[in-house]
C-alpha positions as CSV (number, residue, x, y, z in Angstrom):
1,M,15.1,4.7,14.8
2,M,17.1,2.6,12.6
3,F,19.9,0.2,13.2
4,Q,22.4,-2.2,11.9
5,S,22.9,-5.9,11.9
6,S,25.6,-8.3,11.9
7,A,23.0,-11.3,11.8
8,S,22.3,-13.4,8.1
9,L,19.3,-15.3,7.4
10,L,20.6,-18.5,8.0
11,T,20.7,-17.3,12.1
12,V,18.2,-14.9,12.6
13,D,14.9,-16.2,14.4
14,T,12.3,-17.3,12.4
15,P,9.6,-16.5,11.0
16,C,10.7,-13.1,10.0
17,L,10.1,-10.2,7.6
18,V,12.6,-9.9,4.7
19,L,13.1,-7.0,2.8
20,H,15.4,-6.8,-0.1
21,G,16.4,-3.5,-0.5
22,G,18.2,-3.3,-4.1
23,K,14.7,-4.6,-5.4
24,M,12.6,-2.2,-3.1
25,D,15.0,0.9,-4.7
26,R,14.9,-0.7,-8.3
27,N,10.6,-0.3,-8.1
28,I,10.7,2.9,-6.4
29,K,12.6,4.2,-9.7
30,R,10.3,2.0,-11.8
31,L,7.5,4.5,-11.1
32,R,9.2,7.7,-10.8
33,T,10.8,7.3,-14.0
34,H,7.1,6.5,-15.5
35,L,5.8,9.6,-14.2
36,G,8.9,11.6,-15.2
37,A,10.2,14.9,-14.3
38,D,7.7,16.8,-15.7
39,G,4.5,14.6,-14.5
40,P,2.3,14.8,-11.8
41,A,4.0,14.7,-8.4
42,L,4.0,11.2,-6.4
43,R,2.2,11.6,-3.3
44,P,3.3,7.8,-2.2
45,H,0.9,6.0,0.1
46,L,2.7,5.0,3.5
47,K,0.1,2.4,4.9
48,T,2.5,-0.5,2.9
49,A,5.8,0.4,4.6
50,K,4.7,2.0,7.9
51,S,8.0,2.7,8.6
52,V,10.4,5.3,8.3
53,P,14.0,4.2,7.1
54,V,11.7,2.6,4.4
55,A,9.3,6.0,3.8
56,S,13.1,8.4,3.3
57,R,14.2,5.8,0.8
58,V,10.5,5.6,-0.8
59,M,11.0,9.7,-1.5
60,G,14.7,10.2,-2.1
61,G,15.2,11.3,1.8
62,V,13.1,14.4,1.0
63,M,10.6,14.0,3.7
64,G,7.0,14.5,2.0
65,P,4.3,15.2,0.8
66,A,2.9,11.4,1.9
67,T,-0.8,9.5,2.0
68,V,-1.5,7.6,5.2
69,S,-4.5,5.3,6.0
70,T,-4.2,5.7,10.2
71,L,-3.3,9.2,12.3
72,K,-1.0,6.6,13.6
73,E,0.9,6.9,10.8
74,A,0.5,10.4,10.6
75,E,1.6,11.4,14.1
76,Q,4.6,8.9,13.5
77,F,5.3,10.3,9.9
78,A,5.2,13.9,11.2
79,A,7.3,13.1,14.0
80,A,10.1,12.0,11.7
81,G,9.8,15.3,9.8
82,I,7.2,14.7,6.8
83,R,5.1,17.7,7.0
84,D,2.9,17.6,4.2
85,M,0.4,14.5,4.1
86,I,-3.4,13.4,3.2
87,Y,-5.4,11.5,5.6
88,A,-6.8,8.9,2.9
89,V,-9.5,7.5,4.8
90,G,-12.8,9.1,5.1
91,I,-12.9,11.0,8.4
92,A,-15.0,10.2,11.2
93,P,-16.1,12.8,14.0
94,G,-13.7,11.2,16.5
95,K,-10.6,11.7,14.7
96,L,-11.3,15.4,14.4
97,D,-9.2,16.5,17.5
98,R,-6.4,14.7,16.8
99,V,-6.1,16.1,12.9
100,V,-6.4,19.5,15.0
101,A,-3.6,18.7,16.9
102,L,-1.4,17.7,14.0
103,R,-2.2,20.7,12.3
104,A,-1.5,23.1,14.9
105,S,1.9,21.2,15.4
106,G,2.6,22.7,11.9
107,I,1.6,19.3,9.6
108,D,-0.4,20.2,6.7
109,L,-2.4,17.4,6.9
110,A,-5.6,17.2,4.7
111,V,-8.7,15.2,5.1
112,I,-11.2,13.5,2.7
113,L,-15.1,13.3,3.0
114,D,-17.6,12.2,0.6
115,T,-21.0,13.4,2.4
116,P,-22.3,17.1,3.3
117,E,-22.6,15.2,7.0
118,Q,-19.0,14.7,7.2
119,A,-18.2,18.4,5.5
120,L,-20.4,20.1,8.3
121,L,-18.3,17.8,11.0
122,V,-14.6,19.1,9.2
123,V,-16.6,23.2,9.5
124,D,-17.4,22.7,13.2
125,A,-14.0,21.6,13.7
126,S,-12.3,24.1,11.8
127,Q,-14.5,26.7,13.9
128,R,-13.5,25.7,17.2
129,A,-10.0,25.0,16.7
130,G,-9.9,28.5,14.7
131,I,-7.9,26.8,11.7
132,A,-9.5,25.8,8.1
133,I,-9.4,21.9,8.0
134,P,-8.4,21.2,4.3
135,A,-10.6,18.4,2.9
136,L,-10.7,16.8,-0.3
137,I,-13.6,15.7,-2.1
138,E,-13.3,11.5,-2.7
139,I,-14.8,10.9,-5.9
140,D,-15.9,6.8,-6.7
141,S,-14.2,6.8,-10.0
142,D,-15.0,2.6,-10.2
143,G,-18.0,1.6,-7.8
144,H,-15.1,0.2,-5.8
145,R,-15.6,1.6,-2.6
146,A,-16.3,5.0,-1.3
147,G,-16.8,8.4,-3.3
148,V,-19.4,11.0,-4.7
149,A,-20.4,9.4,-8.3
150,P,-18.8,11.5,-10.9
151,A,-22.4,12.0,-12.3
152,D,-24.0,13.3,-8.6
153,T,-23.1,16.9,-9.3
154,N,-25.2,18.1,-6.7
155,T,-23.8,16.1,-3.8
156,L,-20.4,17.3,-4.8
157,L,-21.6,20.5,-5.1
158,A,-23.1,20.7,-1.8
159,I,-20.2,19.8,-0.1
160,A,-17.7,22.0,-1.5
161,R,-20.2,24.8,-0.5
162,L,-20.6,23.5,2.9
163,L,-16.5,23.8,2.8
164,C,-16.2,27.0,2.0
165,D,-19.3,28.9,3.2
166,G,-18.0,27.5,6.4
167,G,-14.7,27.9,7.2
168,A,-13.2,25.1,6.8
169,E,-10.7,24.4,3.3
170,L,-11.7,22.8,-0.2
171,R,-8.3,21.2,-1.1
172,G,-9.0,19.7,-4.3
173,V,-10.8,15.9,-5.1
174,L,-9.5,12.6,-4.7
175,T,-10.3,9.0,-6.2
176,H,-8.8,5.8,-5.9
177,A,-9.3,3.0,-8.8
178,G,-9.2,0.0,-6.5
179,G,-11.1,-1.7,-8.8
180,S,-7.9,-2.3,-10.7
181,Y,-7.1,-4.9,-8.7
182,Q,-9.7,-6.9,-10.8
183,A,-8.1,-6.5,-14.0
184,R,-7.3,-9.9,-15.8
185,S,-3.4,-8.7,-17.2
186,P,-1.7,-5.4,-17.7
187,K,-3.7,-4.8,-21.5
188,D,-6.6,-4.0,-19.2
189,L,-5.0,-1.4,-17.1
190,P,-4.7,1.4,-19.3
191,A,-8.2,1.7,-19.2
192,W,-8.5,1.6,-15.5
193,A,-6.3,4.3,-15.4
194,E,-8.1,6.8,-17.9
195,R,-11.4,5.9,-16.2
196,E,-9.8,7.1,-12.8
197,R,-8.1,10.3,-14.3
198,A,-11.6,11.5,-16.6
199,A,-13.4,10.9,-13.5
200,A,-11.2,13.0,-11.1
201,V,-10.7,15.8,-13.8
202,S,-14.3,16.2,-14.7
203,C,-15.0,16.6,-11.1
204,A,-12.3,19.3,-10.8
205,A,-14.0,21.3,-13.8
206,T,-17.4,21.0,-12.2
207,L,-16.1,22.7,-9.3
208,R,-14.2,25.2,-11.1
209,A,-17.1,26.2,-13.5
210,A,-18.8,26.9,-10.3
211,G,-16.5,28.9,-8.8
212,L,-15.2,27.0,-6.2
213,P,-11.5,26.2,-6.0
214,C,-10.0,22.7,-6.8
215,P,-6.4,23.7,-6.5
216,V,-5.5,19.4,-6.1
217,V,-6.9,16.2,-8.5
218,S,-5.4,13.3,-6.8
219,V,-5.5,10.1,-8.5
220,G,-3.6,7.1,-7.8
221,S,-3.5,2.7,-7.2
222,T,-0.2,1.1,-7.9
223,P,-1.8,-0.6,-11.1
224,T,-3.0,2.9,-12.8
225,A,0.0,4.6,-11.2
226,L,1.9,2.9,-13.3
227,F,0.1,1.9,-16.6
228,G,-1.6,5.5,-17.0
229,R,-1.1,7.1,-20.2
230,D,-1.9,10.4,-19.6
231,F,-2.0,12.1,-16.8
232,S,-3.6,15.5,-18.0
233,G,-5.4,17.7,-15.6
234,V,-3.9,15.5,-12.2
235,T,-2.0,17.0,-10.3
236,E,-0.5,14.4,-8.1
237,V,-0.2,10.1,-7.9
238,R,-0.7,8.4,-5.2
239,A,0.5,4.8,-4.7
240,G,2.1,2.4,-2.1
241,V,2.3,-1.2,-2.8
242,F,4.7,-0.6,-5.7
243,V,7.6,-0.2,-3.4
244,F,7.8,-3.8,-2.6
245,F,5.1,-5.2,-5.2
246,D,3.5,-8.8,-4.2
247,L,1.9,-12.0,-5.6
248,V,-1.3,-10.2,-6.6
249,M,0.4,-7.2,-8.5
250,A,2.5,-10.2,-10.2
251,G,-1.4,-11.9,-11.3
252,I,-2.4,-8.9,-12.7
253,G,0.4,-8.3,-15.0
254,V,1.7,-5.0,-13.0
255,C,5.4,-7.0,-12.2
256,Q,7.3,-10.1,-12.6
257,V,7.6,-12.3,-9.5
258,D,11.2,-11.5,-9.5
259,D,10.3,-8.0,-8.7
260,I,8.3,-8.7,-5.4
261,A,11.4,-6.9,-2.8
262,L,9.0,-8.5,0.4
263,S,9.4,-12.2,1.9
264,V,8.8,-13.9,5.1
265,L,11.4,-16.5,6.6
266,A,10.4,-19.8,7.7
267,T,11.9,-22.9,9.0
268,V,10.7,-26.8,8.2
269,I,9.5,-27.9,11.4
270,G,7.5,-31.2,10.1
271,H,6.3,-33.2,7.4
272,Q,2.9,-35.4,6.3
273,P,4.1,-37.3,3.6
274,A,0.6,-39.1,2.9
275,R,-0.9,-35.6,2.5
276,G,1.8,-34.2,0.6
277,W,2.7,-31.7,3.2
278,V,6.1,-29.9,4.4
279,L,5.2,-27.8,7.6
280,V,6.8,-24.5,8.1
281,D,6.8,-21.8,11.7
282,A,5.1,-19.5,9.8
283,G,1.5,-19.7,10.2
284,W,-1.4,-17.1,9.3
285,M,0.2,-14.6,12.5
286,A,3.7,-14.6,9.9
287,L,1.9,-14.3,6.4
288,S,-1.7,-13.3,7.2
289,R,-4.9,-14.8,6.0
290,D,-4.9,-13.3,2.8
291,R,-5.5,-14.6,-0.2
292,G,-5.8,-12.8,-2.6
293,T,-4.5,-14.6,-5.6
294,A,-7.6,-17.1,-5.1
295,G,-9.4,-15.3,-7.9
296,Q,-6.7,-14.9,-10.4
297,D,-5.5,-17.6,-13.1
298,I,-2.7,-18.7,-10.8
299,D,-3.6,-19.2,-7.0
300,Q,-0.9,-18.8,-4.9
301,G,-2.5,-20.1,-1.7
302,Y,-1.3,-18.6,1.2
303,G,2.1,-18.0,-0.9
304,L,4.8,-19.0,-3.1
305,V,7.9,-20.8,-1.5
306,C,10.9,-19.7,-2.3
307,D,14.3,-20.9,-1.3
308,I,16.5,-18.7,1.2
309,H,18.3,-17.0,-1.8
310,G,14.5,-16.0,-2.9
311,R,14.4,-18.3,-6.0
312,P,11.0,-20.0,-6.5
313,C,10.8,-23.4,-6.0
314,D,9.0,-24.9,-8.7
315,D,4.6,-24.7,-8.1
316,L,5.3,-25.0,-4.1
317,I,2.9,-22.8,-2.1
318,I,1.4,-22.7,1.1
319,V,-1.6,-24.9,1.0
320,G,-2.9,-23.9,4.3
321,A,-1.9,-22.1,7.4
322,N,-3.2,-21.9,10.9
323,Q,-1.8,-19.7,13.5
324,E,2.2,-20.8,14.1
325,H,2.2,-23.5,11.0
326,A,1.8,-23.6,7.5
327,M,1.7,-26.3,5.3
328,I,3.8,-26.3,2.1
329,G,2.4,-28.1,-0.7
330,A,2.1,-28.9,-4.5
331,R,0.2,-26.4,-6.5
332,D,-1.5,-29.4,-8.4
333,G,-2.3,-31.6,-4.9
334,G,0.8,-34.3,-6.5
335,F,4.0,-35.4,-5.5
336,N,7.0,-32.7,-6.0
337,P,10.7,-33.8,-5.3
338,L,11.2,-30.4,-3.7
339,L,9.2,-31.5,-1.1
340,D,11.7,-33.3,0.3
341,L,13.2,-30.6,2.5
342,P,14.6,-31.7,5.5
343,I,14.2,-30.6,9.1
344,G,15.5,-27.1,9.9
345,T,15.7,-25.8,6.0
346,R,15.1,-22.5,5.4
347,V,12.3,-20.9,2.8
348,R,11.4,-17.7,1.9
349,I,7.6,-17.4,1.2
350,L,6.4,-14.5,-1.2
351,P,2.8,-13.1,-0.3
352,N,-0.4,-12.6,-1.5
353,H,-1.0,-9.0,-0.3
354,A,2.7,-6.7,0.9
355,C,0.1,-4.9,3.2
356,A,-1.2,-7.6,4.9
357,T,1.7,-9.8,5.7
358,A,3.8,-6.8,6.6
359,A,1.1,-5.8,9.5
360,Q,2.4,-9.0,11.0
361,H,6.2,-7.8,11.6
362,D,7.3,-5.1,14.1
363,H,10.8,-4.9,11.8
364,Y,12.5,-5.5,8.2
365,Q,15.6,-7.9,7.8
366,V,17.1,-5.8,5.6
367,V,18.9,-8.1,2.8
368,E,21.0,-7.1,-0.4
369,E,21.8,-8.4,-3.8
370,G,23.0,-11.8,-3.6
371,S,23.8,-11.9,-0.1
372,L,22.6,-14.1,2.8
373,N,23.6,-11.4,5.2
374,V,21.3,-8.6,7.1
375,V,22.6,-5.3,6.3
376,A,20.3,-3.7,9.0
377,K,17.2,-4.2,10.8
378,W,14.6,-1.8,10.1
379,P,11.5,-0.9,12.7
380,R,7.8,-0.8,11.6
381,F,4.7,0.3,13.5
382,G,1.0,-0.8,13.8
383,G,-2.1,0.5,15.2
384,W,-4.5,3.5,14.7
């Protein structure tokens, strides 16, 4: 459901989640332009947004293909008309019945896995349901998380043969260069992208050389999607946080601070002059506990403070956060004249990690360029 609003950022209850629609649209266009009309397909990851109206904007009104991180997302987006999805978290046995139910309803939902044990579970579920559940083999392209090592051809082929021989469907290979989030500057990102691409393409070649199908070669993270220079052999790119961006992405150099489309609106509720603090009503329940910029060159605390129009306040950050309180302070811990914020002043706080901050809220207050008017209130959901 999408409904209109007649409120403004001067009147809505705080804390709340604010989405700048124009910035979001520019961010989406940037990635689509980079991939090009003749490049790999974009299969956007909807885990950050968890919102049907946002998904519709990301896809330009064409509902699919998409990537999801929970079966709740798959079910919600299926109900909204998205028919082609990858559930991009390693499959667990207790979730296969929901996968089967979605496929039985006409949804082309694929799973991912990286062990023979999971392959046998998918085969068993396929045989019991009388359908071939499609699976992609996850490849570990950078040592970041899960997946089969590209050099471990024995495991790769064993998983593939179990799927093909047992009545499931081998859909292809998939990798995620999550290690790219540790890059120190944008000049490092093309190498991360090439490492990701090469790992996936080489594994696809191994499968095909063994006479096994590999129609899909899926790669993607926001940094590598935007900084990849060569997508040869790749059929699709997955990315999610590019829609909103955040301070972690700005710290890597993937975007500028002004590109960040998401913020939390908060109200000043107190002062602690001796400590150099201004208190606001948006604690970690509104901002999240994410400290993703702590290891970067510029530590943004729990978020970067902006005025109500979204303009950053010179070096004011959230220096601490409790459940329903947060403390604004100067980045260097010293005095800053901008800390003289009267009670009732409204500020916007840019998030370290858009996914984590958005997850604290159940709707977006949508604004557009140069206006404090809320033009729409878009629901979002959570859960698994």
